[in-house]
C-alpha positions as CSV (number, residue, x, y, z in Angstrom):
1,M,-23.3,-8.8,25.5
2,A,-22.5,-6.3,22.8
3,G,-22.9,-2.6,23.6
4,S,-22.1,-2.8,27.3
5,L,-19.2,-3.9,29.5
6,Q,-20.0,-7.0,31.6
7,G,-18.6,-8.9,34.6
8,N,-14.8,-8.7,34.9
9,E,-14.7,-6.1,32.2
10,Q,-15.5,-3.5,34.8
11,E,-12.0,-4.0,36.2
12,I,-9.9,-3.4,33.1
13,C,-7.9,-0.4,32.3
14,P,-9.5,2.6,30.4
15,A,-7.5,1.9,27.2
16,A,-8.6,-1.7,27.0
17,R,-12.2,-0.6,27.8
18,Q,-12.1,1.9,25.0
19,S,-10.8,-0.8,22.6
20,I,-13.7,-3.1,23.5
21,E,-16.2,-0.4,23.0
22,I,-14.8,0.6,19.6
23,F,-14.8,-3.1,18.5
24,R,-18.4,-3.6,19.7
25,Q,-19.5,-0.3,18.0
26,H,-18.3,-1.7,14.6
27,Q,-19.1,-5.4,15.1
28,T,-22.4,-5.4,13.3
29,E,-20.9,-3.5,10.3
30,L,-18.0,-5.9,10.2
31,E,-20.3,-8.9,10.2
32,E,-22.2,-7.4,7.2
33,K,-19.0,-6.8,5.3
34,L,-17.7,-10.3,6.1
35,R,-20.9,-11.8,4.8
36,S,-20.7,-9.7,1.6
37,G,-17.6,-11.6,0.5
38,A,-15.5,-8.5,0.0
39,L,-12.8,-9.6,2.5
40,R,-9.3,-9.1,1.2
41,Y,-7.0,-9.6,4.3
42,V,-7.2,-10.3,8.0
43,V,-4.0,-9.8,9.8
44,E,-3.0,-10.4,13.4
45,W,-0.1,-8.2,14.4
46,W,1.8,-7.2,17.6
47,E,3.4,-4.0,18.5
48,E,6.6,-3.9,20.5
49,D,5.5,-4.9,24.1
50,C,6.2,-2.4,26.8
51,L,5.0,-1.5,30.3
52,D,2.9,1.5,28.9
53,I,0.4,-0.7,27.1
54,D,-1.9,-3.5,28.5
55,E,-2.4,-5.3,25.2
56,N,0.0,-5.4,22.3
57,A,-2.0,-7.6,19.9
58,H,-4.2,-6.3,17.1
59,I,-6.3,-7.6,14.3
60,F,-7.0,-5.7,11.2
61,F,-9.6,-6.3,8.4
62,Q,-9.2,-5.0,4.9
63,F,-12.0,-5.2,2.4
64,E,-12.1,-4.7,-1.4
65,G,-13.4,-1.3,-2.5
66,D,-13.4,0.0,1.1
67,G,-12.5,3.6,1.2
68,E,-10.7,3.0,4.5
69,C,-7.3,1.4,4.4
70,C,-8.3,-1.1,7.1
71,W,-10.2,-1.6,10.3
72,D,-7.8,-2.2,13.1
73,F,-8.7,-3.4,16.6
74,V,-6.7,-4.1,19.8
75,T,-7.6,-7.6,21.0
76,P,-8.1,-7.5,24.8
77,R,-8.9,-11.0,26.2
78,Q,-12.5,-9.9,27.0
79,I,-13.4,-9.9,23.3
80,H,-11.6,-13.1,22.2
81,G,-14.9,-15.1,22.0
82,E,-16.6,-12.3,20.0
83,L,-13.6,-12.1,17.6
84,N,-13.7,-15.9,17.1
85,T,-17.4,-15.8,16.3
86,L,-16.8,-12.9,13.9
87,L,-13.8,-14.5,12.2
88,A,-15.7,-17.8,11.8
89,I,-18.1,-16.1,9.4
90,A,-15.1,-16.0,6.9
91,G,-14.0,-19.5,7.9
92,I,-11.1,-18.3,9.9
93,S,-10.0,-20.3,12.9
94,W,-8.2,-18.0,15.4
95,E,-6.5,-18.5,18.7
96,Y,-5.0,-15.5,20.5
97,S,-1.3,-15.4,20.8
98,F,1.2,-13.1,22.4
99,E,4.4,-11.9,20.8
100,L,7.0,-9.8,22.6
101,H,8.3,-7.9,19.6
102,F,6.7,-6.4,16.5
103,G,5.4,-9.0,14.1
104,S,2.5,-10.0,12.0
105,R,0.7,-13.1,10.7
106,I,-1.9,-13.3,7.9
107,L,-5.1,-15.1,8.9
108,Y,-6.9,-14.6,5.6
109,P,-6.7,-15.4,2.6
110,P,-6.1,-19.1,3.3
111,G,-3.4,-19.3,0.6
112,L,-1.3,-16.8,2.5
113,A,-2.3,-17.8,6.1
114,G,0.6,-17.9,8.5
115,Q,2.9,-15.7,6.4
116,P,4.1,-12.3,7.7
117,Y,2.2,-9.3,6.4
118,Y,4.8,-6.7,7.3
119,E,8.5,-6.5,6.5
120,K,11.2,-4.1,7.6
121,S,11.7,-1.5,5.0
122,L,15.1,0.0,4.1
123,R,15.5,3.6,5.0
124,P,18.1,6.0,3.9
125,P,21.1,6.4,6.3
126,K,20.5,9.0,9.0
127,K,22.6,11.9,10.0
128,C,24.4,11.7,13.4
129,W,21.9,14.1,15.1
130,E,19.0,12.0,13.8
131,R,20.5,8.8,15.3
132,L,21.1,10.6,18.6
133,F,17.5,11.9,18.7
134,D,16.2,8.4,17.9
135,Y,18.3,7.0,20.7
136,L,17.2,9.6,23.2
137,T,13.5,9.2,22.4
138,G,13.7,5.4,22.4
139,N,12.9,5.1,18.7
140,D,14.9,2.2,17.3
141,G,14.6,3.5,13.8
142,E,12.8,0.4,12.5
143,H,10.1,1.0,9.9
144,W,7.7,-1.7,8.8
145,E,5.6,-1.8,5.7
146,R,3.3,-4.2,3.9
147,R,5.3,-6.9,2.1
148,R,5.8,-5.9,-1.5
149,E,5.1,-9.3,-3.1
150,L,1.6,-9.6,-1.5
151,P,-1.3,-9.1,-4.0
152,L,-2.7,-5.6,-3.8
153,P,-6.1,-5.2,-2.1
């Protein structure tokens, strides 16, 4: 199955197709990293849902000593089975869920499972023209960052 789009995957939007291809391109490397025991965090997160996007759910993987901050993948329904198999390597049981608004849930490590990974960060007050610009561009001005009390990767 890996490497090519199959069956009903031919009928999906180009963005979801690209997400599937990117995931499958890195799937073997992710399996190797999961088996190495260097996993630090697995987080499921959702961007604000809107009509411009087909899928708003993501999963990111963060490993110890990895030069990259994290490996982030959109989770179209066509790869849910493959993601479950991949996550099972680390003993993670996962079931896809949909959230309408931005949010996050830690899947790994087990001691933090179910807790949010991101929190709203306080930003300095904006000038009137900055608030107007945000309003006109649809930016609600929210800023999210990794929770401060979480252990560092």
